[in-house]
N, C-alpha and C positions, 0 to 999 in steps of 0.2 A: 593733148585732147587723146578721144578715145583711139586706140588702134588694137588689133587684133593682124599681126602679121604671120603668115603661111611662110613654113620651107621643109626644104627634104623630098619635095617631089624632083623628078627627073625620070629617065628612062630605065626599065626594067626588064630583065627576061620573065617568060614564064617559068613559075616554081620560084622565082627571085624575090628579093624582100627589099622594101624603102621603111623608112622611119619618117613619118611628117612630125612635124614641129608646128606650135601656135603660140604666139609671144602676146601677151596681155598688154596692156600700158593703158593709165586715164582713166581706171576704173578700180573697184575693191573686186578684183578675183575671186577670191573665198566665198563672195554674194552670188554666185555663179555658174548656174550649171553648163557643161561644155557637152559641146556636140560636132561630128564631121558629119558634113553634107559632099554629096559628089553631083553632077551634073555632065551631060556629054549633050553635045548640039540637036538639038529637037525636041529633047527629051524635060521631062521638070526634073531641080532639082531632087533628091533624093537620100535621105537619112541614112547613114551607115553607121554612124555610133554613137553611142551620149553617155553623158558621166554625171555624178550628182554633185555639188557644193564639194562633200566631205571624201569624195572618192570612193564610198564605200558601197555604190551602186552603177552595174552598167547594164545596158544594152547595145542590141547590135539587131542587124539587120539579117535575116536570114541569108541572104547571096555571102556575107562574110563571113555567119559565126564558125568558129574555132581555127579560124584564120588571121584575124584582124583580132587588135586589142587595145583597147583606149584605156588613157591613164591621162594623169594630171601629179601636176607639184606644185600646190599653193606658197612656198616657198619664193618658185623661181614664177612666179606666174606664167605656167606656160601647160599647154595641153600637149599629149601625142598621141600617134596612133600609129602603132608599129602593124604593118602590116607583111605576111609570108603568104607565101603560097600562090604569090601573086597570078591572075588569070588576064589575058586579054580583055576579057572585060570588064576589067576594073579601071582600065584604060578610061580617064575623066578629069575634069576639073576638080580639085577639092576643097571644100572650106570650112572654114569652123567658123562655130556661131556661138554667141554667148548669150544665155538666157538668164536673167535674175530671178533670183529662188520663190519669191514673193507678188515680183511687178511683172508680169511675162513683157507686155507692152515695154520694158525695157531690155532691149536687145541690138547685140552688135554682131559684124558679122567680117571675115577677112575678107579680102581679096581674090584667096584664091589660089593654087598651084596646081602646074598641070605635073599629072601623072599617066605614064604611057607605059606601057606594058607588051614588048613585040622579041619577034625574036632577029 
């Protein structure tokens, strides 16, 4: 069955770093654009970063530009989010999402991983 499993979340100090991973299975990973979203209580889920199927193009929310880097390894069916210079406002549950390159209705979500930035 289709699975997206996030890992790497946890507690980090302001200015610190974390690396999130999202391991995919049950579908052809290289056919899917990947993205990371985050959500805090009472707020809508927001797009953090996205990457194309081949990894040749990325885009970021203004709030994380220059601090976060999205990447993917199609051989390992995994997408990553390197988060540097973390701020308390980065605290959220982070989700990965897969969207088929031609069929947008074919999309999957992970279960989320908590990131807490606090001293």
